[in-house]
Backbone bond lengths (Angstrom), bond angles and torsions (degrees), N, CA, C in turn:
res aa  C-N    CA-C-N  psi(-1)  N-CA   C-N-CA  omega(-1)  CA-C   N-CA-C  phi
1 X - - - 1.454 - - 1.508 109.23 -
2 X 1.351 113.37 148.85 1.448 116.16 178.78 1.528 112.89 -85.35
3 X 1.313 116.43 167.77 1.473 120.64 179.65 1.529 110.44 -75.88
4 X 1.340 114.41 141.69 1.478 120.08 179.02 1.516 110.81 -82.43
5 X 1.289 114.83 139.46 1.474 120.67 177.97 1.540 110.18 -103.21
6 X 1.306 114.75 134.41 1.489 120.53 -178.31 1.538 108.17 -120.07
7 X 1.278 114.60 131.80 1.480 119.75 178.10 1.521 108.54 -87.86
8 X 1.295 118.47 117.68 1.470 124.49 -176.78 1.534 109.11 -110.54
9 X 1.279 114.44 133.64 1.493 120.76 177.32 1.506 107.98 -110.51
10 X 1.297 116.39 112.34 1.464 121.80 179.49 1.533 107.70 -103.31
11 X 1.299 114.59 107.71 1.482 119.60 -179.16 1.507 112.93 -74.24
12 X 1.367 116.23 -22.42 1.464 118.47 -178.48 1.508 112.66 -81.37
13 X 1.337 116.78 -19.59 1.452 118.99 -178.91 1.487 112.70 -93.23
14 X 1.334 113.72 178.25 1.448 119.49 179.90 1.519 111.23 -79.48
15 X 1.320 117.45 -33.24 1.447 120.59 178.67 1.512 109.89 -86.30
16 X 1.333 114.87 127.89 1.457 119.37 -177.27 1.525 111.92 -79.14
17 X 1.335 119.62 -39.65 1.473 122.89 -177.26 1.541 109.55 -122.25
18 X 1.333 113.76 131.05 1.483 119.44 179.27 1.535 108.40 -132.56
19 X 1.300 117.86 127.92 1.468 122.97 176.01 1.525 108.64 -96.13
20 X 1.321 116.67 121.71 1.470 121.39 -175.82 1.520 109.99 -152.42
21 X 1.292 116.53 176.13 1.468 121.28 177.78 1.497 110.90 -83.05
22 X 1.379 113.97 174.01 1.459 117.87 -177.58 1.505 110.93 -66.55
23 X 1.350 116.95 -42.82 1.463 118.90 -178.78 1.522 110.39 -62.23
24 X 1.304 112.89 -44.09 1.462 115.58 -179.73 1.527 111.20 -66.46
25 X 1.313 115.62 -33.30 1.471 119.60 177.62 1.513 112.16 -65.87
26 X 1.338 116.32 -38.11 1.461 118.67 178.70 1.526 110.32 -64.73
27 X 1.363 114.90 -39.06 1.460 117.21 176.83 1.527 111.68 -62.60
28 X 1.307 113.92 -42.23 1.483 116.77 179.69 1.523 111.76 -65.27
29 X 1.327 115.73 -38.86 1.469 118.05 178.67 1.510 111.73 -65.20
30 X 1.354 115.80 -35.02 1.460 118.26 177.10 1.515 111.58 -66.44
31 X 1.314 114.01 -41.10 1.481 116.18 176.59 1.533 112.30 -62.84
32 X 1.309 116.13 -35.81 1.467 119.29 179.23 1.522 112.02 -63.50
33 X 1.386 114.79 -39.12 1.464 118.20 178.29 1.514 111.06 -65.09
34 X 1.347 113.86 -41.99 1.472 117.21 179.87 1.539 110.23 -62.58
35 X 1.299 115.75 -42.76 1.467 118.63 179.08 1.538 111.88 -62.12
36 X 1.345 115.64 -40.46 1.472 118.43 178.54 1.509 111.99 -63.13
37 X 1.360 115.72 -35.39 1.471 118.73 178.90 1.527 110.74 -71.90
38 X 1.333 116.59 -35.65 1.459 119.86 179.76 1.541 112.76 -78.25
39 X 1.304 116.61 -24.72 1.475 120.16 -174.96 1.525 113.10 -61.31
40 X 1.328 121.79 -46.56 1.470 119.94 178.40 1.493 113.16 -59.14
41 X 1.423 115.05 -35.01 1.461 115.94 178.27 1.511 110.81 -65.38
42 X 1.325 114.22 -38.35 1.470 116.77 178.74 1.512 111.43 -66.48
43 X 1.342 114.94 -38.87 1.469 118.35 179.44 1.518 111.21 -65.25
44 X 1.342 115.70 -37.37 1.465 119.02 178.46 1.510 110.17 -66.11
45 X 1.317 115.03 -39.04 1.456 118.05 179.92 1.516 112.19 -70.33
46 X 1.352 114.60 -27.11 1.465 117.75 179.97 1.515 112.60 -81.25
47 X 1.301 118.74 -25.35 1.469 121.11 -176.84 1.523 112.82 -59.37
48 X 1.325 119.80 -46.64 1.468 116.81 177.20 1.506 113.43 -62.13
49 X 1.392 114.73 -30.93 1.451 115.88 177.33 1.525 110.55 -68.21
50 X 1.341 115.57 -39.24 1.465 118.30 178.41 1.527 110.70 -66.87
51 X 1.338 115.56 -36.05 1.466 118.28 178.48 1.517 110.95 -65.66
52 X 1.316 114.35 -35.26 1.464 117.21 178.32 1.512 110.29 -69.22
53 X 1.331 115.25 -33.47 1.450 118.44 -176.77 1.524 111.18 -79.29
54 X 1.298 118.24 -35.40 1.471 121.12 -176.01 1.519 114.26 -63.56
55 X 1.350 120.89 -40.14 1.476 117.24 179.97 1.496 114.27 -58.06
56 X 1.347 120.20 -42.39 1.461 117.93 177.42 1.501 112.08 -62.36
57 X 1.394 115.42 -38.81 1.463 117.11 -179.28 1.513 111.57 -64.60
58 X 1.324 117.41 -37.50 1.475 120.02 178.47 1.510 111.65 -71.45
59 X 1.318 116.49 -32.26 1.472 119.41 179.71 1.500 111.88 -68.32
60 X 1.350 116.28 -22.98 1.450 118.76 179.08 1.516 113.05 -75.79
61 X 1.351 118.22 -12.40 1.462 120.69 -179.65 1.516 110.20 -71.60
62 X 1.348 119.08 142.05 1.473 120.10 -177.30 1.508 113.23 -75.84
63 X 1.341 118.03 -19.21 1.464 119.05 -175.96 1.508 112.18 -76.36
64 X 1.364 118.74 -31.58 1.449 120.91 -175.07 1.523 113.52 -73.40
65 X 1.317 121.00 -33.19 1.481 117.64 178.23 1.514 112.48 -63.12
66 X 1.360 119.02 -22.04 1.459 120.51 179.22 1.506 112.37 -73.06
67 X 1.359 117.18 -16.88 1.472 119.72 -178.17 1.503 111.91 -67.09
68 X 1.325 120.50 -46.96 1.482 118.82 179.84 1.509 113.01 -66.36
69 X 1.354 119.84 -14.17 1.459 120.47 178.38 1.515 112.73 -79.03
70 X 1.364 116.92 -10.79 1.464 119.86 -179.27 1.522 113.83 -66.69
71 X 1.317 120.43 -35.19 1.483 118.72 178.74 1.505 114.11 -58.10
72 X 1.326 119.95 -10.46 1.465 120.82 179.53 1.524 112.46 -76.87
73 X 1.350 117.17 -6.61 1.461 119.74 -178.54 1.523 113.14 -62.77
74 X 1.347 120.29 -45.06 1.474 117.78 179.50 1.511 113.70 -63.08
75 X 1.327 117.32 -18.76 1.454 118.94 -179.99 1.517 112.95 -82.24
76 X 1.357 116.38 -4.36 1.466 119.00 -179.98 1.518 110.28 -68.86
77 X 1.348 120.02 145.88 1.482 121.91 -177.35 1.510 112.94 -86.46
78 X 1.358 117.58 32.18 1.462 118.89 179.11 1.526 113.27 -68.71
79 X 1.351 119.81 -43.08 1.478 117.05 177.86 1.513 113.79 -61.93
80 X 1.339 119.66 -40.02 1.479 117.26 178.32 1.510 113.20 -62.67
81 X 1.373 118.17 -28.24 1.460 119.45 -179.85 1.520 111.84 -66.33
82 X 1.325 117.84 -23.75 1.467 120.96 179.79 1.516 111.30 -79.41
83 X 1.336 117.18 -20.05 1.464 120.54 -174.69 1.525 113.65 -63.78
84 X 1.349 121.32 -38.16 1.472 118.63 -178.94 1.514 114.37 -66.12
85 X 1.357 118.36 -18.68 1.471 120.17 -175.66 1.533 113.19 -62.09
86 X 1.346 120.69 -43.87 1.472 117.27 178.90 1.513 114.12 -63.45
87 X 1.338 117.67 -19.00 1.455 119.12 179.25 1.521 112.41 -78.42
88 X 1.373 118.66 -14.95 1.458 121.78 -178.82 1.532 112.61 -73.12
89 X 1.366 119.83 -45.87 1.477 119.48 -178.11 1.516 115.06 -54.66
90 X 1.350 120.22 -41.02 1.472 117.42 178.08 1.515 113.18 -58.61
91 X 1.361 116.99 -36.03 1.460 119.55 179.47 1.517 110.37 -66.28
92 X 1.352 116.89 -41.12 1.461 120.66 179.75 1.527 110.49 -65.92
93 X 1.328 117.11 -38.91 1.461 119.73 179.47 1.526 111.25 -64.52
94 X 1.319 116.18 -38.93 1.458 118.55 -179.91 1.523 111.32 -65.60
95 X 1.354 116.50 -35.44 1.451 119.45 179.14 1.519 111.87 -76.38
96 X 1.359 117.46 -30.41 1.452 120.40 -178.03 1.524 112.42 -77.16
97 X 1.329 117.90 -20.76 1.468 119.85 -178.24 1.517 112.27 -62.20
98 X 1.345 120.29 -48.16 1.464 118.26 179.33 1.515 113.53 -66.60
99 X 1.354 117.78 -25.28 1.458 119.57 178.88 1.523 110.72 -71.06
100 X 1.321 116.45 -41.38 1.462 120.06 -178.33 1.519 111.14 -74.30
101 X 1.302 116.09 -38.19 1.457 119.91 -174.81 1.530 111.99 -102.90
102 X 1.345 117.01 26.87 1.461 118.04 179.86 1.532 110.28 -66.69
103 X 1.282 116.91 144.61 1.454 122.57 -174.95 1.516 110.52 -85.35
104 X 1.316 116.32 133.18 1.450 122.21 174.62 1.521 109.27 -94.38
105 X 1.306 115.11 170.52 1.471 118.29 -179.35 1.522 111.66 -67.81
106 X 1.353 116.76 -21.05 1.461 119.60 -178.87 1.526 112.17 -71.53
107 X 1.334 117.84 -13.20 1.458 120.18 179.09 1.524 112.24 -104.96
108 X 1.339 116.74 6.97 1.456 119.18 178.07 1.522 112.01 -70.89
109 X 1.319 115.49 156.96 1.469 119.88 -178.33 1.526 111.61 -64.47
110 X 1.348 116.46 -43.09 1.457 119.15 -179.37 1.528 111.47 -64.53
111 X 1.308 114.82 -38.93 1.473 118.06 -179.66 1.526 110.52 -67.01
112 X 1.324 117.09 -40.55 1.466 119.97 179.50 1.527 110.94 -65.63
113 X 1.326 117.01 -36.46 1.467 120.11 177.42 1.524 110.33 -66.13
114 X 1.336 116.75 -41.41 1.462 120.31 178.58 1.524 111.01 -67.59
115 X 1.322 117.59 -36.52 1.463 120.68 179.56 1.525 111.17 -66.38
116 X 1.322 116.56 -31.69 1.470 119.38 179.99 1.522 112.10 -65.94
117 X 1.326 118.87 -20.07 1.464 121.98 179.49 1.531 112.57 -82.01
118 X 1.332 116.84 -7.95 1.468 121.07 -174.88 1.519 109.40 -116.53
119 X 1.310 115.63 135.17 1.460 121.92 174.19 1.534 107.87 -91.88
120 X 1.324 116.42 113.79 1.460 120.62 -175.72 1.523 112.83 -65.81
121 X 1.304 117.10 -25.22 1.466 121.05 -177.19 1.523 113.18 -91.78
122 X 1.322 117.15 4.03 1.466 120.51 -176.34 1.523 110.66 -110.74
123 X 1.324 115.64 141.15 1.467 122.06 174.16 1.526 106.99 -102.28
124 X 1.320 116.21 112.77 1.453 121.36 -173.17 1.531 110.89 -84.57
125 X 1.313 117.20 147.45 1.472 120.18 170.24 1.524 110.10 -62.03
126 X 1.319 116.12 158.13 1.467 120.44 -173.96 1.524 111.83 -58.79
127 X 1.319 117.86 -45.68 1.465 120.56 -177.98 1.521 111.14 -64.20
128 X 1.333 117.52 -42.41 1.460 120.91 -179.76 1.531 111.18 -68.68
129 X 1.333 116.83 -36.24 1.465 120.22 178.91 1.529 111.01 -65.62
130 X 1.331 116.89 -38.90 1.470 119.96 179.04 1.521 110.71 -68.21
131 X 1.335 117.81 -36.58 1.464 120.21 176.44 1.525 111.31 -64.04
132 X 1.326 117.07 -37.17 1.462 120.13 179.19 1.539 111.78 -67.07
133 X 1.324 117.21 -25.36 1.460 119.33 177.43 1.517 111.42 -58.66
134 X 1.315 117.71 -39.13 1.466 121.77 -179.50 1.529 111.11 -72.55
135 X 1.338 116.72 -33.35 1.466 120.49 -176.56 1.536 112.16 -78.76
136 X 1.312 116.58 -28.38 1.464 120.11 -175.16 1.528 113.24 -99.88
137 X 1.314 118.07 6.28 1.463 120.06 179.01 1.529 109.67 -71.71
138 X 1.321 116.82 133.75 1.474 121.25 -176.41 1.530 111.69 -122.13
139 X 1.303 118.69 10.05 1.467 121.69 -177.18 1.528 110.27 -98.77
140 X 1.329 114.86 159.58 1.460 120.89 176.88 1.522 112.07 -94.17
141 X 1.330 117.18 -10.77 1.454 121.37 178.15 1.524 109.28 -105.29
142 X 1.334 115.25 176.86 1.463 119.92 -179.82 1.530 108.60 -80.38
143 X 1.340 118.66 104.83 1.461 120.10 -175.65 1.523 112.18 -77.48
144 X 1.314 114.72 162.35 1.466 122.20 177.46 1.517 109.62 -92.82
145 X 1.317 115.91 135.65 1.467 121.71 177.70 1.524 108.11 -91.24
146 X 1.323 115.79 128.02 1.451 121.54 -178.15 1.522 110.39 -122.36
147 X 1.328 114.67 156.66 1.457 121.38 175.35 1.519 108.09 -133.32
148 X 1.325 115.49 140.50 1.457 122.35 -178.49 1.528 108.25 -124.84
149 X 1.326 115.42 122.64 1.458 121.61 -178.31 1.523 109.76 -111.60
150 X 1.322 117.04 128.80 1.470 121.61 166.14 1.525 107.17 -89.32
151 X 1.329 115.58 114.99 1.460 120.73 -173.44 1.524 109.65 -110.44
152 X 1.321 115.50 168.60 1.462 121.94 -177.70 1.517 113.35 -87.16
153 X 1.324 117.49 -18.68 1.459 121.89 -175.26 1.522 109.40 -119.48
154 X 1.340 115.85 139.84 1.455 120.40 179.10 1.528 113.02 -80.98
155 X 1.306 116.93 -9.94 1.472 120.84 -174.97 1.527 111.92 -111.98
156 X 1.305 116.39 33.15 1.466 119.92 177.23 1.523 108.42 -75.41
157 X 1.303 115.69 123.26 1.464 120.97 -177.53 1.517 108.59 -156.27
158 X 1.318 116.74 143.46 1.457 120.06 178.45 1.512 111.36 173.79
159 X 1.296 115.40 -167.27 1.464 121.95 -179.95 1.516 108.92 -135.27
160 X 1.294 115.30 155.26 1.461 121.25 -177.60 1.522 109.26 -139.22
161 X 1.315 114.47 145.05 1.455 121.14 175.96 1.521 108.07 -100.65
162 X 1.339 117.18 97.95 1.453 120.70 -179.71 1.523 110.10 -69.85
163 X 1.322 117.69 137.91 1.475 119.46 174.56 1.522 112.28 -59.63
164 X 1.328 115.55 -31.40 1.469 121.00 179.61 1.525 107.45 -123.39
165 X 1.318 115.23 119.28 1.463 121.45 -171.11 1.525 111.01 -56.17
166 X 1.318 114.18 137.72 1.460 121.07 179.03 1.517 110.86 -101.01
167 X 1.326 116.69 -39.36 1.467 121.34 -178.93 1.516 108.95 -137.60
168 X 1.309 114.70 167.66 1.458 120.07 178.45 1.523 109.30 -66.61
169 X 1.287 116.43 137.72 1.457 121.12 -178.60 1.523 110.10 -65.24
170 X 1.309 116.24 132.43 1.452 122.56 -176.99 1.526 109.96 -110.63
171 X 1.310 116.13 131.08 1.455 120.54 177.81 1.523 109.36 -74.56
172 X 1.306 115.94 133.99 1.457 121.06 -178.49 1.516 110.15 -123.09
173 X 1.314 114.94 151.70 1.462 121.75 174.24 1.521 108.03 -101.42
174 X 1.330 114.91 125.45 1.458 120.55 -174.66 1.528 108.55 -111.61
175 X 1.327 115.34 128.43 1.459 122.02 175.85 1.526 107.77 -96.64
176 X 1.334 116.63 121.41 1.462 122.14 -173.47 1.527 108.76 -118.35
177 X 1.322 115.76 125.90 1.468 122.05 173.20 1.529 107.45 -106.57
178 X 1.300 113.48 95.48 1.459 120.39 -176.12 1.527 107.58 -156.88
179 X 1.312 115.46 -179.89 1.460 120.69 174.24 1.525 107.38 -79.98
180 X 1.323 118.46 101.66 1.462 120.68 -174.78 1.515 110.91 -78.14
181 X 1.310 115.88 165.11 1.465 118.83 173.17 1.527 110.23 -61.85
182 X 1.289 116.34 161.55 1.472 121.30 -177.27 1.513 110.36 -60.44
183 X 1.350 114.56 131.45 1.464 120.45 177.41 1.506 115.10 79.33
184 X 1.348 118.33 8.92 1.464 120.75 -178.22 1.528 112.78 -106.89
185 X 1.330 118.70 -4.04 1.457 120.61 -175.12 1.525 110.23 -65.85
186 X 1.334 116.15 130.06 1.456 121.92 177.34 1.506 114.39 72.98
187 X 1.332 119.33 6.55 1.457 122.07 -178.09 1.523 109.36 -117.74
188 X 1.302 115.61 157.28 1.458 121.13 176.49 1.513 110.17 -90.22
189 X 1.313 115.01 138.92 1.455 120.36 176.59 1.511 108.36 -141.91
190 X 1.298 116.71 163.13 1.453 121.63 -179.15 1.521 109.07 -112.69
191 X 1.334 115.98 114.12 1.455 122.83 177.73 1.515 107.12 -126.90
192 X 1.290 116.73 125.79 1.461 123.28 -179.14 1.530 111.11 55.65
193 X 1.321 114.71 43.70 1.462 121.24 178.39 1.523 112.53 59.76
194 X 1.298 118.00 30.14 1.461 122.19 179.10 1.521 109.02 -127.03
195 X 1.293 116.62 142.98 1.452 121.54 175.40 1.524 108.07 -84.94
196 X 1.316 115.67 125.19 1.459 121.05 -175.33 1.522 109.03 -124.87
197 X 1.329 116.02 136.17 1.460 123.31 174.77 1.519 107.20 -115.59
198 X 1.323 116.06 119.29 1.458 120.25 179.37 1.526 108.02 -84.54
199 X 1.322 115.53 116.06 1.454 120.92 -173.80 1.520 113.04 -86.17
200 X 1.326 115.77 154.19 1.459 123.65 174.79 1.532 108.05 -151.46
201 X 1.331 117.05 -163.60 1.457 120.68 -179.00 1.536 111.32 -65.25
202 X 1.311 116.75 -36.50 1.466 119.50 177.97 1.529 111.27 -65.35
203 X 1.327 116.64 -35.22 1.465 120.14 177.95 1.522 110.69 -64.92
204 X 1.330 117.02 -40.43 1.473 120.59 177.64 1.523 110.15 -62.85
205 X 1.333 117.15 -40.79 1.469 120.58 178.04 1.526 111.46 -64.38
206 X 1.338 117.09 -37.47 1.461 120.16 178.18 1.528 111.59 -66.59
207 X 1.334 116.50 -35.21 1.471 119.69 177.75 1.524 110.21 -69.22
208 X 1.337 117.27 -38.95 1.461 120.46 178.38 1.526 111.84 -65.04
209 X 1.323 116.95 -38.46 1.467 120.74 -178.41 1.523 112.87 -81.46
210 X 1.320 118.16 -14.41 1.459 121.35 179.11 1.510 114.38 96.83
211 X 1.330 118.57 3.81 1.466 119.78 177.64 1.522 111.07 -68.31
212 X 1.311 115.69 -37.24 1.463 121.41 174.01 1.523 108.02 -110.04
213 X 1.318 116.89 127.10 1.461 121.22 -178.57 1.519 110.28 -120.61
214 X 1.339 117.58 137.07 1.468 120.44 177.51 1.521 111.16 -65.50
215 X 1.324 114.37 150.09 1.467 123.53 -179.04 1.523 112.63 64.47
216 X 1.325 117.31 6.99 1.455 120.70 171.78 1.520 110.58 -123.35
217 X 1.339 116.21 -52.19 1.459 121.29 178.72 1.523 112.80 -94.59
218 X 1.319 117.26 -19.25 1.476 121.27 175.85 1.523 108.24 -154.15
219 X 1.340 115.52 146.56 1.461 122.82 -175.65 1.522 113.21 -111.80
220 X 1.313 117.77 -5.96 1.462 121.44 -177.61 1.522 108.76 -155.12
221 X 1.341 116.55 147.25 1.462 121.75 -179.66 1.524 108.32 -128.16
222 X 1.317 116.22 124.19 1.465 122.95 173.87 1.526 108.22 -115.71
223 X 1.324 116.66 144.05 1.467 120.07 -177.81 1.513 110.40 -150.73
224 X 1.306 115.80 147.52 1.451 121.68 170.06 1.534 109.21 -82.50
225 X 1.304 118.73 154.05 1.475 120.82 -175.87 1.528 113.58 -56.06
226 X 1.320 118.90 -33.96 1.459 120.12 -176.50 1.525 112.91 -69.89
227 X 1.343 117.76 -15.99 1.458 121.22 178.98 1.532 113.30 -92.54
228 X 1.326 118.07 -5.31 1.456 120.76 -177.03 1.532 113.53 -64.27
229 X 1.375 119.84 -39.95 1.476 117.56 176.77 1.529 113.13 -58.84
230 X 1.333 117.76 -36.21 1.467 120.00 179.34 1.533 111.23 -70.28
231 X 1.345 117.17 -30.15 1.465 120.77 -179.79 1.521 112.35 -76.96
232 X 1.340 117.35 -10.39 1.474 119.28 178.24 1.531 111.40 -61.90
233 X 1.334 117.66 -24.38 1.464 120.88 179.93 1.534 111.71 -66.11
234 X 1.323 116.74 -31.70 1.468 120.52 -176.45 1.527 111.39 -110.94
235 X 1.334 116.48 19.54 1.474 119.42 179.77 1.530 111.01 -63.83
236 X 1.350 116.81 -33.28 1.464 119.70 179.91 1.526 112.03 -69.49
237 X 1.318 116.83 -18.44 1.466 120.62 179.26 1.527 110.82 -94.15
238 X 1.330 116.05 -43.63 1.464 119.76 -178.32 1.523 112.29 -76.59
239 X 1.349 116.75 -33.09 1.465 120.19 -177.36 1.515 113.63 -60.24
240 X 1.349 119.77 -56.07 1.476 119.54 179.16 1.517 113.99 -60.45
241 X 1.335 116.72 -26.72 1.474 119.70 178.31 1.519 112.34 -81.65
242 X 1.349 116.95 -5.56 1.465 120.69 -179.78 1.514 113.93 74.12
243 X 1.336 117.46 24.68 1.461 121.08 -176.19 1.534 112.52 -117.87
244 X 1.323 118.52 7.45 1.460 120.07 177.80 1.517 109.64 -69.41
245 X 1.344 118.47 126.50 1.468 120.23 -179.30 1.523 111.29 -57.82
246 X 1.328 114.36 139.49 1.464 120.95 -176.02 1.527 108.54 -146.21
247 X 1.337 118.25 133.27 1.472 118.79 178.42 1.522 113.23 -60.90
248 X 1.348 117.78 -29.25 1.468 120.00 179.99 1.522 111.61 -65.36
249 X 1.310 116.83 -30.15 1.467 120.87 -179.30 1.530 112.50 -95.13
250 X 1.334 115.66 7.37 1.475 121.05 -179.69 1.522 111.61 60.39
251 X 1.338 115.68 35.34 1.460 119.83 175.84 1.532 112.33 -107.43
252 X 1.328 117.32 -4.82 1.471 122.53 171.43 1.526 106.57 -113.48
253 X 1.313 116.30 102.47 1.469 122.10 -172.41 1.522 109.75 -138.64
254 X 1.309 115.42 156.12 1.468 120.79 174.83 1.516 110.65 -82.09
255 X 1.322 115.98 -44.35 1.459 121.11 -179.02 1.523 108.79 -91.31
256 X 1.311 116.92 95.25 1.460 121.57 -176.83 1.521 111.16 -71.75
257 X 1.327 117.46 -31.03 1.466 120.84 -177.61 1.518 110.69 -62.66
258 X 1.345 116.97 -45.73 1.463 119.65 179.51 1.530 111.05 -66.66
259 X 1.342 116.09 -34.77 1.467 118.68 177.95 1.519 110.86 -65.95
260 X 1.334 116.27 -37.25 1.458 119.11 177.88 1.519 111.37 -67.54
261 X 1.327 116.63 -36.40 1.464 119.41 177.79 1.521 110.62 -66.53
262 X 1.344 116.29 -37.86 1.462 119.16 177.20 1.520 111.63 -67.01
263 X 1.341 116.24 -37.38 1.461 119.28 177.37 1.515 111.61 -68.66
264 X 1.328 115.62 -31.69 1.466 119.39 178.53 1.517 111.55 -69.66
265 X 1.344 116.56 -36.41 1.462 119.69 -178.84 1.517 112.50 -80.59
266 X 1.356 117.37 -22.37 1.458 119.83 -179.43 1.524 109.44 -71.21
267 X 1.322 115.11 132.33 1.453 120.17 -177.34 1.521 112.74 -113.80
268 X 1.307 118.75 -4.94 1.464 120.32 -176.33 1.521 109.68 -148.54
269 X 1.347 116.02 138.85 1.454 121.82 178.59 1.519 110.33 -110.58
270 X 1.297 115.76 148.53 1.467 121.83 177.93 1.531 108.39 -134.33
271 X 1.317 116.68 154.04 1.459 122.26 176.93 1.526 108.70 -162.89
272 X 1.317 115.29 160.63 1.457 120.63 -179.59 1.520 110.77 -74.03
273 X 1.304 114.53 157.57 1.460 120.55 176.47 1.527 109.38 -67.82
274 X 1.346 118.61 142.26 1.468 119.81 -178.17 1.521 114.18 -61.01
275 X 1.335 118.84 -26.76 1.457 121.76 -175.00 1.521 114.24 -102.03
276 X 1.329 118.08 -6.55 1.473 119.55 -176.87 1.530 109.08 -159.16
277 X 1.347 117.39 154.89 1.478 120.07 177.80 1.531 111.70 -78.57
278 X 1.305 115.74 67.77 1.468 122.39 -179.43 1.518 108.51 -132.34
279 X 1.309 116.13 137.11 1.458 122.44 177.59 1.526 108.30 -108.35
280 X 1.331 116.31 118.74 1.463 122.22 175.68 1.528 107.35 -108.03
281 X 1.306 116.74 123.33 1.464 119.61 179.98 1.523 109.99 -151.66
282 X 1.330 114.82 170.61 1.455 121.65 -177.89 1.519 110.63 -102.00
283 X 1.308 114.56 153.82 1.465 120.92 175.31 1.523 112.13 -114.58
284 X 1.316 116.58 -16.98 1.459 119.87 -178.16 1.514 110.36 143.42
285 X 1.323 115.61 -156.80 1.451 122.81 178.95 1.520 109.99 -108.14
286 X 1.328 115.42 157.93 1.465 119.26 179.18 1.523 111.15 -71.45
287 X 1.316 117.11 -13.89 1.461 120.19 174.60 1.531 112.17 -73.26
288 X 1.339 117.41 -12.43 1.466 120.28 174.93 1.524 109.13 -67.43
289 X 1.294 114.79 156.83 1.462 120.06 175.87 1.530 109.50 -75.74
290 X 1.322 118.27 154.97 1.467 120.45 179.07 1.523 112.43 -55.22
291 X 1.363 116.93 -36.43 1.466 119.82 179.93 1.530 111.31 -65.60
292 X 1.326 117.39 -36.57 1.455 120.58 179.34 1.535 111.72 -67.62
293 X 1.322 116.65 -42.11 1.459 119.76 177.29 1.536 111.23 -64.94
294 X 1.310 116.58 -36.90 1.472 120.39 178.71 1.519 110.79 -65.09
295 X 1.322 117.43 -41.46 1.468 120.65 179.81 1.528 111.42 -66.45
296 X 1.325 116.90 -39.78 1.467 119.56 177.12 1.524 111.27 -65.45
297 X 1.330 116.65 -40.64 1.466 120.47 178.33 1.522 110.92 -63.93
298 X 1.317 117.31 -40.46 1.460 120.95 178.86 1.529 111.11 -64.38
299 X 1.342 117.29 -41.67 1.465 120.47 179.53 1.526 111.19 -64.95
300 X 1.316 117.10 -37.87 1.466 120.21 179.92 1.524 111.31 -69.57
301 X 1.317 117.25 -42.97 1.475 120.62 179.07 1.520 110.24 -62.74
302 X 1.327 117.12 -39.01 1.466 120.79 179.46 1.524 110.91 -66.49
303 X 1.356 117.06 -39.22 1.459 120.18 -179.27 1.529 111.49 -67.07
304 X 1.313 117.36 -40.84 1.468 120.48 -179.66 1.523 110.98 -76.18
305 X 1.311 116.18 -40.51 1.459 120.79 -176.55 1.522 110.32 106.82
306 X 1.334 118.70 118.52 1.476 120.38 -178.32 1.523 112.87 -59.74
307 X 1.330 117.97 -29.27 1.466 119.97 -179.04 1.529 112.59 -68.19
308 X 1.319 117.19 -23.90 1.466 120.30 -178.89 1.523 112.76 -86.55
309 X 1.335 117.23 -10.96 1.465 120.73 -175.36 1.528 109.11 -96.78
310 X 1.316 115.79 121.74 1.460 121.58 179.08 1.528 111.62 -93.93
311 X 1.329 116.79 -43.94 1.455 121.84 -179.98 1.516 108.57 -140.17
312 X 1.336 115.51 155.26 1.463 121.39 178.81 1.527 108.87 -138.86
313 X 1.321 116.35 140.77 1.458 121.93 -179.57 1.517 108.59 -138.40
314 X 1.316 115.76 129.99 1.462 122.36 177.11 1.520 109.37 -104.64
315 X 1.304 116.08 145.06 1.453 121.17 177.18 1.513 109.05 -161.04
316 X 1.325 115.55 163.09 1.460 121.73 172.98 1.522 108.28 -123.57
317 X 1.304 116.63 172.00 1.456 120.72 -174.76 1.521 111.07 -57.86
318 X 1.354 116.26 124.24 1.467 124.70 175.92 1.523 112.94 65.47
319 X 1.321 118.08 20.52 1.460 121.83 179.93 1.523 109.83 -116.16
320 X 1.330 118.09 158.36 1.468 120.75 -178.41 1.521 111.63 -69.77
321 X 1.339 117.87 153.74 1.466 121.36 -179.40 1.530 112.04 -76.67
322 X 1.326 114.04 155.15 1.468 121.30 -179.51 1.526 107.93 -130.16
323 X 1.324 117.28 119.20 1.460 121.33 177.73 1.532 109.08 -71.19
324 X 1.329 115.11 134.97 1.467 120.63 -171.22 1.517 109.70 -128.91
325 X 1.342 114.12 141.74 1.460 121.56 175.76 1.529 107.61 -98.26
326 X 1.349 116.74 108.74 1.458 119.55 -175.40 1.531 112.35 -75.75
327 X 1.310 117.86 -14.34 1.480 119.93 179.70 1.530 111.55 -73.37
328 X 1.329 116.89 -10.01 1.479 120.23 -178.98 1.524 112.60 -97.02
329 X 1.346 116.82 8.81 1.467 119.60 -179.78 1.526 108.72 -71.46
330 X 1.325 116.56 128.31 1.460 121.49 179.67 1.526 110.17 -82.81
């Protein structure tokens, strides 16, 4: 019989396949076992060498040198930068104290002395209230005398001719919807020292388009009753401006000539406050005589109507208010 051939694969050698006899194969297998037993020892001996080699290789990496720089974080001056912040609020509080506790004129010594002369719960007769105006004045200049009326209607508006002038007379432009004199329609003319615009359909169109604007091109509107339906087109424009003709304000009249004469003689206008039914107006200066202030007060009460006035208060500039009974006006 011939010799048997065995194919041996030696993984430890360079040659993968070797054809040899059985005896030779047994020798090779024995050598393989010996090598396997020696290999772990070699690997163990190589590990410390690899460990020695690996630290230098890791030290060459750029990311690792940044690690030892981290301990510098506690040395940063970030905590000290927070320390000045608590010192800021005390400064703000010191500045805010005078703003909150600032003194008003109502806490002044002169004002408190003047207030002591007035009984807040008493309604003074008109003559006595006017006398107190002189006693409670605390200004060094000539103050203005004012009157404040609480009225029943929010739409109180009109003009008054004070016996003693309160302000400089102001020229007004009056828009009139009436039968004008011949050749005066749509033109401006001067009657009784007043500028008058005679209105017509073209005037209404100009107001709608914005060519004519209330309180700029005219300050007052007078109309005859027959023209009121035509004025309904511009009621949204005249109403907010307070110039819509109204019988209560004597701006809707049949006799336009007499209304113009009354407007010419009127030297002062009054109206309620937009946010409340209160009329704030002037009566004159404290340099006026008591009789002059009384006459102006009487003319104003008559123009507004005593029935519309619920309360009245007299005062002068920077002085305390004085409740007044208007029914005692002589």
